[in-house]
C-alpha atoms as one frame of an Amber mdcrd trajectory, in Angstrom:
protein
   0.982 -12.255  -9.607   3.496 -13.851  -7.248   6.939 -12.283  -7.555  10.456
 -13.262  -6.668  12.937 -10.701  -5.418  16.370 -11.534  -6.718  19.166 -12.547
  -4.555  -0.287  13.215  -1.798  -0.479  17.664  -2.792  -2.109  17.513   0.623
   0.000  16.271   3.558   3.686  16.327   2.569   5.521  14.019   4.902   8.172
  11.570   5.718  11.525  11.036   7.233  14.359   8.644   6.724  15.430   5.737
   8.910  14.554   2.078   8.552  12.906  -0.336  10.911  10.851   2.023  13.094
   8.281   0.071  15.057   5.206   1.178  16.973   5.480   1.232  20.779   4.637
  -2.211  22.120   1.897  -0.928  24.433   0.190   0.948  21.603   0.426  -2.074
  19.316  -1.028  -4.327  22.016  -3.940  -1.944  22.596  -4.692  -1.798  18.879
  -4.673  -5.556  18.505  -6.950  -5.925  21.536  -9.429  -3.599  19.800  -9.280
  -5.675  16.637  -7.160  -3.085  14.858  -4.375  -4.221  12.567  -1.232  -2.084
  12.529   0.433  -1.489   9.151   3.159  -3.954   8.174   6.804  -3.125   8.714
   7.490  -4.225   5.151   5.051  -4.141   2.235   5.645  -5.769  -1.118   3.533
  -4.120  -3.811   3.134  -5.774  -7.180   1.647  -3.750 -10.032   0.189  -5.437
 -13.082  -0.860  -3.327 -16.075  -3.355  -5.340 -18.102  -3.478  -5.191 -21.870
  -6.452  -3.237 -23.299  -9.455  -5.514 -23.688  -8.119  -8.054 -21.193  -9.315
  -6.271 -18.036 -12.202  -7.648 -15.991 -13.239 -11.257 -16.580 -10.274 -12.352
 -18.747  -7.729 -11.188 -16.185  -9.834 -12.463 -13.282  -9.841 -15.917 -14.850
  -6.067 -16.229 -15.167  -5.363 -14.429 -11.885  -7.661 -16.712  -9.875  -5.160
 -19.526 -10.367  -2.768 -17.886  -7.901  -5.009 -17.821  -4.780  -6.185 -21.336
  -5.662  -2.611 -22.583  -5.734  -1.859 -21.014  -2.353  -5.107 -22.324  -0.859
  -4.371 -25.857  -2.105  -0.957 -25.613  -0.430  -2.485 -24.190   2.765   0.086
 -21.402   2.423   0.393 -19.161   5.479   1.383 -15.947   3.685  -1.711 -14.018
   2.539  -2.319 -10.999   0.292  -5.088  -8.861  -1.168  -5.634  -7.348  -4.611
  -6.848  -3.872  -5.594  -8.109  -2.633  -8.970  -7.359   0.957 -10.010 -10.373
   3.280 -10.266  -8.247   6.159 -11.551  -5.163   6.686 -13.661  -4.111   5.475
 -17.073  -4.651   1.888 -18.130  -6.150  -1.092 -16.346  -4.028  -1.836 -13.281
  -4.213  -4.292 -10.426  -2.076  -3.956  -7.305  -1.242  -6.808  -4.976  -0.349
  -5.917  -1.385   1.665  -8.414   0.649   2.456  -7.645   4.300   5.587  -8.859
   6.082   7.061  -8.373   9.545  10.515  -7.882   8.006  12.597  -8.324   4.878
  13.730 -11.611   6.383  10.080 -12.650   6.478   9.767 -11.863   2.789  12.847
 -13.966   2.090  11.381 -16.860   4.059   8.170 -16.705   2.006  10.044 -16.681
  -1.295  12.387 -19.505  -0.361   9.563 -21.590   1.072   7.571 -21.213  -2.122
  10.553 -22.284  -4.219  11.064 -25.410  -2.110   7.444 -26.549  -2.480   7.567
 -28.335  -5.836   3.803 -28.685  -6.235   3.129 -25.063  -5.380   5.984 -23.835
  -7.570   4.691 -25.800 -10.550   1.174 -24.431 -10.073   2.517 -20.880  -9.840
   4.640 -21.357 -12.958   1.592 -22.419 -14.950  -0.409 -19.485 -13.557   2.335
 -17.007 -14.457   2.467 -18.182 -18.064  -1.305 -17.839 -18.517  -1.549 -14.529
 -16.650   1.559 -13.076 -18.282  -0.040 -13.296 -21.725  -2.609 -10.711 -20.584
  -0.137  -8.248 -19.088   1.336  -5.130 -20.640   3.821  -4.611 -17.804   4.713
  -5.962 -14.378   6.540  -4.278 -11.488   7.376  -5.365  -7.974   8.738  -3.153
  -5.177   9.362  -3.332  -1.444   8.547  -0.521   0.987   9.533  -0.020   4.636
   7.080   1.460   7.134   7.796   4.965   8.423   5.823   4.622  11.620   7.074
   7.894  13.098   5.285   9.929  10.458   2.284   7.657   9.995  -0.915   8.969
  11.585  -3.423   6.677  13.298  -2.375   4.042  10.806  -3.967   1.004  12.457
  -7.346   0.001  11.029  -9.678  -2.982  10.929  -8.216  -3.933   7.598 -10.777
  -6.625   6.825 -13.472  -3.899   6.860 -11.688  -1.721   4.291 -12.906  -1.635
   0.673 -10.866   1.174  -0.928  -7.309   2.466  -0.752  -6.016   5.945  -1.595
  -2.318   5.824  -2.408  -0.191   8.914  -2.962   3.313   8.595  -4.350   5.945
  11.269  -3.709   9.233  11.458  -5.558  11.639  13.620  -3.562  14.548  15.365
  -5.248  18.020  14.136  -4.471  19.642  16.073  -1.622  16.331  17.299  -0.138
  15.786  14.896   2.740  16.203  17.661   5.333  13.600  19.742   3.515  11.319
  16.710   3.452  11.780  16.430   7.233  10.704  20.055   7.669   7.605  19.481
   5.547   6.738  16.441   7.615   6.873  18.333  10.899   4.889  21.236   9.474
   1.980  19.236   8.062   1.871  16.649  10.833   1.271  19.378  13.436  -1.930
  20.316  11.603  -3.321  16.916  10.635  -2.896  15.609  14.173  -5.671  18.058
  15.144  -8.127  16.417  12.742  -9.560  13.233  14.358 -10.431  11.414  11.141
  -7.109  11.917   9.358  -5.105   8.720   9.045  -2.473   7.112   6.834   0.455
   4.749   6.837   3.698   6.076   5.388   6.225   3.916   3.562   9.605   4.479
   1.900  10.734   2.482  -1.102  13.708   0.266  -0.420  13.744  -2.048  -3.464
  12.530  -1.667  -7.035  12.892   0.899  -9.819  13.939   4.210  -8.299  14.168
   7.869  -9.273  17.319   9.879  -8.497  16.038  10.857  -5.049  13.715   8.938
  -2.747  10.186   7.621  -3.171   7.493   7.584  -0.479   3.912   6.342  -0.272
   1.019   7.600   1.856  -1.537   4.814   2.092  -5.059   5.543   3.378  -7.456
   2.581   3.684 -11.152   3.520   3.502 -14.443   1.757   4.139 -16.110   3.863
   1.439 -15.307   6.743  -0.881 -17.364   8.996   1.424 -14.141   9.167   3.439
 -12.422  10.734   0.428 -15.144  13.410   0.404 -14.388  14.083   4.077 -10.687
  14.237   3.319 -11.274  17.192   0.992 -12.953  19.044   3.877 -10.090  18.066
   6.175  -7.574  19.583   3.768  -9.445  22.899   3.996  -9.209  22.697   7.796
  -5.461  22.210   7.568  -5.096  25.483   5.677  -7.062  27.211   8.444  -5.028
  25.539  11.213  -1.682  26.416   9.669  -2.606  29.950   8.657  -1.786  31.718
   5.420   1.848  32.562   6.223   2.873  29.089   7.378   0.964  27.457   4.543
   2.806  29.616   2.002   6.167  28.661   3.511   5.361  24.956   3.301   4.036
  25.250  -0.247   7.215  27.016  -1.333   9.360  24.384   0.341   7.320  21.613
  -1.255   7.909  23.154  -4.676  11.664  22.797  -4.272  11.603  19.450  -2.471
   9.067  17.322  -4.341   9.936  16.347  -7.871   6.486  14.870  -8.555   3.444
  13.434  -6.815   0.511  11.303  -7.857  -2.675  10.182  -6.075  -4.774   7.222
  -7.173  -7.721   5.350  -5.701  -8.132   1.591  -5.725 -10.954  -0.826  -4.940
 -10.210  -4.103  -3.193 -10.962  -7.118  -5.357 -11.630 -10.155  -3.125 -11.811
 -12.533  -6.086  -8.135 -11.966  -6.835  -7.076 -12.020  -3.194  -5.823 -14.710
  -0.859  -7.204 -13.431   2.488  -6.650 -14.933   5.960  -9.363 -17.248   7.229
 -10.224 -14.685   9.928 -11.164 -12.130   7.251 -13.367 -14.619   5.448 -15.032
 -15.596   8.707 -15.636 -11.940   9.617 -17.288 -11.148   6.257 -17.836 -14.241
   4.111 -20.146 -12.388   1.707 -17.226 -10.181   0.692 -13.973 -12.028   1.309
 -15.465 -15.388   0.387 -16.154 -14.352  -3.205 -14.598 -16.553  -5.868
């Protein structure tokens, strides 16, 4: 799983601009309430498992990675998610960083630890034999168009992730869509997501964005469908038609998938394990 970086069509959102952080007072209040804000940088690794190798075979080879990090008492943690929708067996690994510099520090530190590096090399060889494809990308948080993004992440069990590919030259249109939909979803208390823009990895001709919605259960996805109906009512038929038309010219493609957190393939912080050992302590 471990990589090395070399040297929705419901709410349509996002803006450009890197490095936008949450106000310090808001971040402090969230942390005091036990809420974790989304990371400024997220590395997402996608493994597509060969047919017949999903489940126990992949779990066996993949478990070598968290064991290696645990043996090294490594401070950088991550969690894994198995796809419940889409084509082919896929596992995503989500690694949170405070910055790209923090990601660099993690990579370089791993390379310098000979014992850990050797263990990871052996794990990659065994795990790689079960993989059909492997992709790693880095995304930057777009806090200004994220909505109530902080959650008690250790309590989450599912993730809904929507990918938007925006046509080249349509960033201003994307901005207009963001303002239009945000004005409606802000009126719905339960609506929440963290928005990210791709900064490294395979790219289409325009820009790629993610809307990430952590959920405690899939009942929240049922509620989301009702929320989307409310948005249509809030916006009104005329405004909704304008946004739909603009989306048709702005968005090249979109895709929504749902994932289930797999604690057995994760390397969670001790605090998560302590909070829910029955879940996060699974091996």
